N, C-alpha and C positions, 0 to 999 in steps of 0.2 A: 189712159190713166184715170179718168173720171170713174170708170167701172171699179177701180180698186179702192176708191175713197168711200168709207162707210162711217157714218156718224150715228151714234145712238143717243137720242135725247135723254132717255131715262138714265143712262150711265153718267152723263154729265150732271144731271140733277141729283142723282144718288150720291155721287162723289162730293158734290158741294154740301149737301145736307149732312153727310157723314162727317166731313171735315168740320163743319160748323158745330155739330154736336160735340165733337172732341174738344174743339177750342172753347166752347161754352163750359164744358165740364172742367177744363183746365183753369179757366178764369175763376170758377166757383171754388175749386180746390186751393188756388192761390189766395183767394180772399180768406178762406178758413185758416190757411197756414199763417197769414198775417195776424189773424185774431189770436191764434195760439202763441205765436212768438210775442205779441204784445202783452198777453196775459202773463207769460213767463217772466218777461222783463219787469213788469209792474209788481207781481205778487211773489215770485219764487226766488229770483236770483239777486244777490247783492254783490257778487263777484264782478269787479270792474272789467277784467279781461274777458270773461265769458259774455258779459252783457254787451261789451263792445263788438265782439264777434257775432253775436246774435243780431245786434243792431245792423251790422254790415250785411249779414245774410238777409235780413228783412228788407233792406233797401234794394238789394239785387233782385229779390223776389218781386218786389213792387215794380221794378223796371220790366221784368219778364211779364208780369200780369198786364201791364200797360201795352206792351207790344202784342201780346196774345189777343187782347181786346181789340186793338186796332186791326189786326189781321182778320179777326172774326167779323168785324163791322165792314171790312172791305170785301168780304166774300158774299154778303147778303144779296141774293138775286142775280149774281153774275152769270150763272149757268143759264138762267132763263133768258137774260139779255143776249147771251151768245147764240142761243138757239133761235131766238127771234130774228137776230141779224142774219143768220144763215138762211132761215126760211124766206126772208124778204129778198135776199140776193139770188137764191136759186129758184125762187117761185115754187117751192114745195116739190121740186123735181125728185129728190131722193126718197 
């Protein structure tokens, strides 16, 4: 069975870096979205129904941004730690 197990360090690192880049871009987009909604609520709309719905949407987006940011922070360096743990345990056999 050990002959069937193959681990590619570069693939784990690439996957983590790619996911981190996407999450970072999402956080940046969410921040820009919040700015646009805030500006619209302050300067453009006076309709209470629309303003309420935009406010609710903004709150939901804020929650998504927070979760995305936590996920991105949790990923940082995990693939390197995983690979280091494997290297220590198998003593660089593979």
